[in-house]
C-alpha positions in Angstrom: -3.2 -10.2 13.3 -4.5 -7.0 11.7 -3.9 -8.4 8.1 -5.8 -11.7 7.5 -5.7 -13.9 4.4 -9.3 -12.7 3.6 -8.5 -9.2 3.7 -5.5 -9.6 1.3 -7.8 -11.5 -1.1 -10.1 -8.5 -0.9 -7.4 -6.1 -1.8 -6.0 -8.3 -4.6 -9.6 -9.0 -6.0 -10.5 -5.2 -5.8 -7.1 -3.8 -7.4 -5.4 -6.9 -9.0 -7.0 -8.8 -12.1 -8.1 -11.6 -9.6 -8.1 -12.6 -6.1 -5.0 -14.6 -6.8 -3.1 -11.8 -8.6 -0.6 -10.8 -5.9 1.8 -9.4 -8.3 0.1 -6.5 -9.8 1.3 -3.0 -9.0 -2.1 -1.6 -8.1 -2.5 -4.7 -5.6 0.8 -4.1 -4.0 0.2 -0.5 -3.5 -3.1 -0.8 -2.2 -1.7 -3.4 0.4 1.3 -1.2 1.4 -1.5 1.6 1.8 -3.5 -0.3 4.2 -0.3 -1.4 6.2 0.9 2.2 6.3 -2.2 3.5 7.7 -2.2 0.7 10.4 1.3 1.4 11.5 0.6 5.1 11.4 -2.3 4.5 13.9 -0.1 2.4 16.1 2.6 5.0 16.1 0.2 7.7 17.4 -0.1 5.7 20.5 3.4 4.3 20.9 5.5 7.4 19.9 8.8 5.7 21.0 8.5 2.5 19.1 11.4 3.2 16.7 11.6 -0.2 15.2 8.0 0.2 14.0 8.9 3.8 12.8 11.7 2.6 10.8 9.4 -0.3 9.1 6.8 2.6 8.3 9.5 4.6 6.5 10.7 1.6 4.6 7.1 0.7 3.4 6.5 4.4 2.5 9.7 4.1 0.3 8.7 1.0 -1.3 5.2 2.3 -2.2 6.8 5.5 -3.6 9.1 3.3 -5.8 6.1 1.5 -7.1 4.1 4.4 -7.8 7.1 5.9 -9.7 7.3 2.9 -11.8 3.7 2.9 -12.7 3.7 6.5 -13.4 6.4 5.9 -15.9 4.9 3.1 -17.5 1.1 4.0 -17.6 0.1 7.5 -16.4 -3.7 6.5 -16.6 -3.4 3.7 -14.2 -1.2 5.9 -11.8 -3.9 8.6 -11.7 -6.6 6.0 -11.1 -4.9 4.2 -8.2 -3.8 7.6 -6.7 -7.6 8.6 -6.9 -9.1 5.5 -5.6 -6.7 5.1 -2.7 -6.7 9.0 -1.9 -3.0 9.2 -1.7 -1.1 12.5 -2.2 2.2 13.0 -3.6 
């Protein structure tokens, strides 16, 4: 599997408050970004994989909703996560 437990802990440790902090918004956004990048590469090779395409669109929507929530709550945290992950709106 492309996303191991160690990789998840790395994301949660870097973007969350601790390695076990799976609920922080920044950690979830970082994890979704990694998954989106992986699925995008998969779809470049498998253009007719429509179930993966649907899953990718759902992930992008989830990440967008989390980013909108973070933007409403704390604009500085929003700007920092956008800058760290190099996400464009």
